[in-house]
C-alpha positions as CSV (number, residue, x, y, z in Angstrom):
1,M,24.4,8.3,-13.6
2,K,20.6,8.9,-15.2
3,K,18.3,11.7,-14.9
4,I,14.9,10.9,-13.7
5,A,12.1,12.8,-13.2
6,F,10.5,11.4,-10.4
7,V,6.8,11.7,-9.9
8,A,5.2,11.0,-6.6
9,Y,1.6,13.1,-6.0
10,F,2.1,11.9,-2.3
11,F,5.4,11.7,-0.9
12,F,5.4,13.3,2.2
13,E,4.4,11.7,5.6
14,E,1.3,13.9,5.6
15,D,0.1,11.7,2.9
16,G,0.1,8.8,4.9
17,V,2.2,5.0,4.5
18,A,1.3,4.9,0.3
19,S,3.9,7.9,0.2
20,L,6.6,5.9,2.2
21,R,7.4,3.9,-1.0
22,A,8.3,6.6,-3.5
23,R,10.6,8.3,-0.3
24,V,12.4,4.4,0.0
25,L,12.6,4.6,-3.6
26,S,14.1,8.1,-3.7
27,D,16.6,7.1,-1.4
28,E,18.1,4.3,-3.2
29,L,18.4,6.1,-6.5
30,K,19.7,9.0,-4.9
31,K,22.6,6.3,-3.3
32,R,23.2,4.6,-7.1
33,G,24.0,8.3,-7.6
34,H,21.3,9.4,-10.2
35,D,20.2,13.0,-10.2
36,L,16.2,13.1,-9.3
37,D,13.7,15.6,-10.2
38,I,11.1,14.6,-7.8
39,I,7.4,16.1,-8.1
40,T,5.4,16.1,-5.6
41,K,2.0,17.6,-5.0
42,K,3.4,20.8,-3.7
43,S,5.9,21.4,-6.5
44,F,3.5,24.1,-8.4
45,G,2.3,26.0,-5.4
46,E,-1.1,26.2,-3.3
47,K,-2.9,27.2,-6.3
48,A,-2.0,24.2,-8.2
49,Q,-2.3,22.0,-5.0
50,N,-5.9,22.9,-5.2
51,S,-6.7,22.0,-8.9
52,K,-6.5,18.7,-10.4
53,L,-6.7,20.3,-13.7
54,L,-4.1,23.1,-13.1
55,W,-1.4,20.7,-11.2
56,S,-1.7,18.3,-14.5
57,L,-1.2,21.0,-16.6
58,Q,1.7,22.2,-14.8
59,V,3.7,18.7,-15.0
60,F,3.3,18.5,-18.3
61,R,4.9,21.6,-19.1
62,H,7.5,20.7,-16.7
63,L,7.8,17.7,-18.3
64,M,8.1,19.4,-21.3
65,R,10.8,21.6,-20.7
66,K,12.9,19.7,-18.2
67,D,15.9,17.5,-19.0
68,Y,15.8,13.9,-18.0
69,D,16.3,10.6,-19.3
70,K,13.8,8.6,-18.2
71,L,10.5,9.5,-15.9
72,F,8.9,7.3,-12.5
73,V,5.3,7.8,-11.8
74,T,4.2,6.3,-8.9
75,C,0.6,5.9,-9.0
76,G,-2.5,6.5,-7.6
77,P,-3.8,8.8,-8.1
78,F,-4.4,8.2,-11.8
79,W,-6.0,11.5,-13.0
80,H,-3.0,13.1,-13.9
81,L,-1.3,10.2,-15.8
82,R,-2.8,11.2,-19.1
83,F,-0.9,14.6,-19.0
84,I,2.3,12.7,-18.0
85,L,2.4,10.2,-20.3
86,S,1.5,12.6,-23.2
87,A,4.7,14.6,-22.3
88,C,6.5,11.5,-22.5
89,L,5.3,10.2,-25.9
90,I,5.7,13.6,-27.4
91,R,9.2,14.0,-26.0
92,K,9.9,10.5,-26.6
93,K,11.3,9.6,-23.1
94,K,11.3,6.2,-21.8
95,F,9.2,5.8,-18.5
96,I,8.4,3.2,-15.8
97,V,4.7,3.1,-14.3
98,D,4.4,2.2,-10.0
99,I,0.7,1.1,-9.7
100,R,0.3,0.6,-5.8
101,D,-3.3,0.4,-7.1
102,P,-5.5,-0.8,-10.1
103,W,-7.0,1.8,-12.1
104,S,-9.9,0.5,-14.3
105,A,-10.4,-2.6,-12.2
106,N,-11.0,-0.6,-8.9
107,L,-13.6,1.5,-11.3
108,K,-15.6,-1.8,-12.0
109,E,-15.6,-3.2,-8.8
110,G,-16.5,-0.2,-6.9
111,F,-13.1,-0.5,-4.9
112,G,-13.5,-3.5,-3.3
113,G,-17.3,-3.1,-3.1
114,N,-17.2,0.0,-0.8
115,Q,-18.0,2.3,-3.7
116,P,-20.8,2.4,-6.6
117,R,-19.5,1.3,-10.1
118,A,-18.1,3.8,-12.1
119,S,-20.0,4.8,-15.3
120,E,-18.9,2.7,-18.4
121,K,-17.6,6.1,-19.7
122,V,-15.2,6.4,-16.7
123,I,-14.2,2.8,-17.3
124,K,-13.4,2.9,-20.8
125,R,-11.0,6.4,-20.3
126,A,-9.3,4.3,-17.8
127,E,-8.6,1.6,-19.8
128,F,-7.8,3.5,-22.9
129,W,-5.1,5.3,-20.9
130,E,-3.7,1.6,-19.7
131,K,-3.2,0.8,-22.8
132,I,-1.5,3.5,-24.0
133,M,0.5,3.3,-20.8
134,Y,1.2,-0.7,-21.6
135,K,1.8,0.1,-25.3
136,Y,4.5,2.7,-24.7
137,S,6.3,1.8,-21.2
138,E,9.6,0.6,-20.4
139,H,8.4,-1.2,-17.6
140,I,4.9,-1.6,-15.2
141,W,5.7,-2.3,-11.6
142,A,2.5,-3.9,-9.6
143,V,2.6,-4.7,-6.2
144,T,0.9,-8.1,-6.3
145,E,0.4,-10.9,-8.5
146,G,-3.6,-10.7,-8.6
147,M,-2.7,-6.6,-9.5
148,K,-0.6,-7.3,-12.1
149,E,-3.3,-10.3,-13.9
150,S,-6.3,-8.0,-13.6
151,H,-4.3,-5.9,-16.4
152,K,-4.4,-8.7,-18.5
153,E,-8.4,-8.3,-19.5
154,V,-7.3,-5.0,-20.5
155,V,-4.0,-4.6,-22.0
156,G,-3.9,-8.4,-23.1
157,S,-0.6,-9.4,-21.8
158,T,1.3,-9.0,-18.9
159,D,5.2,-9.3,-20.3
160,K,6.1,-5.7,-19.2
161,F,4.8,-6.0,-15.7
162,T,6.9,-6.7,-12.8
163,V,5.7,-7.7,-9.5
164,V,7.4,-5.2,-6.8
165,Y,6.0,-6.1,-3.1
166,N,5.3,-3.0,-1.3
167,G,7.5,-4.4,1.8
168,H,8.0,-2.1,4.8
169,D,10.5,0.3,6.2
170,I,11.6,-1.0,9.6
171,D,14.6,-1.4,10.7
172,V,14.4,-5.1,11.8
173,D,17.7,-5.1,13.8
174,R,16.2,-3.0,16.0
175,Y,13.2,-5.1,17.0
176,A,14.8,-8.6,16.2
177,D,14.7,-9.8,20.2
178,V,11.1,-9.1,20.6
179,S,9.9,-12.1,22.1
180,T,6.6,-13.9,21.4
181,E,5.3,-13.6,24.6
182,K,5.0,-9.9,25.4
183,N,1.6,-9.6,27.5
184,D,-0.3,-11.0,29.8
185,V,-3.1,-10.5,27.9
186,L,-3.2,-11.3,24.5
187,T,-3.3,-8.1,22.4
188,Y,-4.1,-7.4,18.9
189,V,-2.9,-4.3,17.5
190,C,-4.6,-2.1,14.1
191,L,-2.5,0.2,12.5
192,G,-4.5,2.9,10.9
193,K,-7.4,2.4,8.6
194,F,-10.6,-0.5,9.5
195,V,-13.6,0.3,9.0
196,E,-13.4,1.9,5.7
197,Y,-12.3,-1.0,3.9
198,G,-16.0,-2.3,4.7
199,H,-18.4,-2.2,7.3
200,E,-20.0,-5.9,7.2
201,R,-16.1,-7.2,6.8
202,A,-15.2,-5.2,9.6
203,E,-18.0,-6.4,11.9
204,R,-17.4,-10.4,10.5
205,A,-13.7,-9.8,11.4
206,L,-14.1,-8.5,14.8
207,K,-17.0,-11.0,15.8
208,K,-14.5,-13.9,14.7
209,L,-11.5,-12.6,17.0
210,R,-13.9,-11.9,19.8
211,D,-15.8,-15.9,19.4
212,V,-12.0,-17.3,19.0
213,N,-10.8,-15.6,22.2
214,Q,-13.8,-16.4,24.1
215,Q,-13.6,-20.3,23.0
216,A,-10.1,-20.5,24.1
217,G,-10.8,-18.6,27.3
218,H,-8.6,-15.8,26.7
219,D,-8.7,-12.1,27.7
220,Y,-7.7,-9.8,25.1
221,I,-7.3,-6.2,24.3
222,I,-7.2,-4.4,20.7
223,E,-5.4,-1.6,20.4
224,F,-6.7,0.6,17.5
225,I,-3.7,3.1,16.5
226,G,-4.7,6.1,14.4
227,T,-8.0,4.2,13.6
228,N,-11.4,6.1,12.9
229,E,-12.9,5.9,16.4
230,E,-16.6,7.4,14.9
231,L,-16.9,4.2,12.4
232,T,-15.6,1.8,14.4
233,S,-16.9,2.1,18.0
234,P,-20.7,1.3,16.7
235,I,-19.5,-1.8,15.9
236,I,-17.3,-2.6,18.4
237,K,-20.6,-1.7,20.7
238,N,-22.9,-3.6,18.7
239,L,-20.4,-6.9,19.5
240,G,-20.1,-6.0,22.8
241,M,-16.5,-5.8,23.0
242,E,-16.0,-2.3,24.7
243,K,-13.9,-3.4,27.3
244,H,-11.7,-5.2,25.2
245,V,-10.4,-1.9,22.9
246,R,-8.3,1.0,23.4
247,F,-8.4,3.6,20.6
248,I,-5.1,5.6,20.5
249,P,-4.7,8.6,18.3
250,R,-3.0,8.7,15.2
251,M,0.5,9.8,15.8
252,P,3.9,10.0,13.2
253,Y,4.6,6.9,11.8
254,Q,7.5,5.6,13.9
255,E,6.0,6.0,16.6
256,A,3.0,3.9,15.8
257,I,5.3,1.4,14.8
258,M,7.1,1.2,17.9
259,R,4.2,1.1,19.6
260,A,2.3,-1.9,17.8
261,S,5.9,-3.5,18.1
262,K,4.7,-4.0,21.5
263,A,1.3,-6.1,20.8
264,D,1.0,-9.7,20.2
265,I,-0.7,-10.2,16.6
266,G,-1.7,-7.4,13.9
267,L,-4.8,-6.7,12.8
268,G,-6.2,-5.3,9.3
269,M,-8.7,-6.0,6.0
270,M,-8.4,-5.7,2.5
271,R,-10.7,-4.4,0.3
272,N,-10.0,-6.9,-2.5
273,E,-7.9,-10.0,-1.1
274,E,-7.5,-11.0,-4.7
275,I,-5.3,-8.1,-5.9
276,E,-4.4,-6.7,-2.8
277,H,-1.7,-7.2,-0.1
278,G,-1.6,-3.9,2.0
279,T,0.6,-1.8,3.7
280,K,0.4,-2.5,7.0
281,T,0.6,-6.2,6.1
282,F,4.2,-6.0,5.5
283,D,4.5,-3.6,8.8
284,Y,3.6,-6.4,11.3
285,I,5.5,-8.9,9.4
286,G,8.5,-6.3,9.6
287,L,7.8,-6.2,13.4
288,G,7.7,-9.9,13.9
289,L,4.2,-9.7,14.6
290,P,1.6,-12.4,12.8
291,I,-1.3,-11.4,11.4
292,F,-5.0,-12.1,12.6
293,D,-6.6,-14.1,10.2
294,C,-10.0,-12.9,9.2
295,F,-9.3,-13.3,5.5
296,T,-11.4,-15.6,3.1
297,K,-9.7,-18.9,2.6
298,G,-8.1,-19.7,-0.8
299,S,-8.4,-15.6,-1.8
300,L,-4.9,-14.9,-3.4
301,F,-4.1,-12.7,0.0
302,H,-4.5,-16.2,2.3
303,Q,-2.4,-18.4,-0.2
304,F,0.3,-15.4,-0.2
305,F,0.5,-14.8,3.8
306,E,-0.7,-18.3,5.3
307,P,2.7,-19.2,7.3
308,Y,2.5,-15.4,8.6
309,L,-1.5,-15.9,9.8
310,T,-3.1,-16.8,13.2
311,L,-5.8,-16.5,15.1
312,T,-4.8,-16.9,19.3
313,K,-1.2,-17.9,19.1
314,T,1.9,-16.0,18.9
315,V,3.9,-17.0,16.3
316,E,7.5,-16.4,15.4
317,I,8.4,-15.0,12.3
318,P,11.9,-15.6,11.0
319,L,14.1,-13.0,10.9
320,E,15.4,-14.0,7.4
321,T,11.7,-13.7,6.4
322,R,11.5,-10.0,7.4
323,R,14.7,-8.5,6.0
324,K,13.1,-10.1,3.2
325,F,10.5,-8.1,2.9
326,S,12.4,-5.0,3.7
327,R,11.1,-2.3,1.1
328,R,15.0,-1.5,0.5
329,N,15.6,-5.3,-0.5
330,I,12.9,-5.7,-2.8
331,F,13.7,-2.5,-4.5
332,K,17.7,-3.5,-4.8
333,S,16.3,-6.5,-6.8
334,V,14.5,-4.2,-9.7
335,I,16.3,-1.1,-9.4
336,D,19.1,-2.4,-12.0
337,V,16.0,-0.9,-14.9
338,F,16.6,2.5,-14.0
339,E,20.0,2.3,-15.2
340,E,19.2,0.7,-18.9
């Protein structure tokens, strides 16, 4: 049994889908008998929760005092990482860093072009701490090959990196008997954010969806579950797709998954197809839903997910594939690093 300081700033369901990865991993570590000290945004009270600096100082103080064998930290955010790594270096503790999103790469590219490029000062500071992270860490996890390779320019090597795919936390057997022919009207479903990943990308994706269905003579409907209606509606109206769209308010994750399982094809986008896979992508696969192909042919994302992409045809995804991408199965293949 190991005593593990487990830092997951975003850990609760209210924090969105990004928190699922941390919760599933913590469950698997507990099943292995490890003693976890789980540190979240709520760990140091309301005042610290409302101040990045105060929370960072509190986590540094906590890690300097507590007894633990090694530390695990999942990022983002990244603003606390310098305090966490400093505590580990001072105390000579082993640490594992889980990178759900790249740090300096996103700053350089403006998060897929959705924001301005960060200043050189901010980028250099991020690169400095990435080098420290790489030099002294025991293991670094990245969620895609592209994300792993994006660090080579900064740290010079990726030997410490392991690709640990995001995966899904869906009970595949619960949806094992889902038919590929479920609806009289071809139904697409989008879970969560859409336009936030790029207005022009969103418009191109929806135009393509409209056009391929018109060419095939299909009636269709898109269900946006928990998607920002205010941002999305102008694009829908501009494309004349109002009668083909239904907005459904945000709901608890399991309810959203149940609703999505009744659709035929999943819909989503990436900010950067060279370094991202997306969470909802694996949710669709877990449900047995193929994914609407609005991606750039030849991108790393397109190459990886090509067997599961479609336009208007329903595609059966084997149960074996759906189980392979379960978070719990993915973690079982790498969890031994906590016991080294």
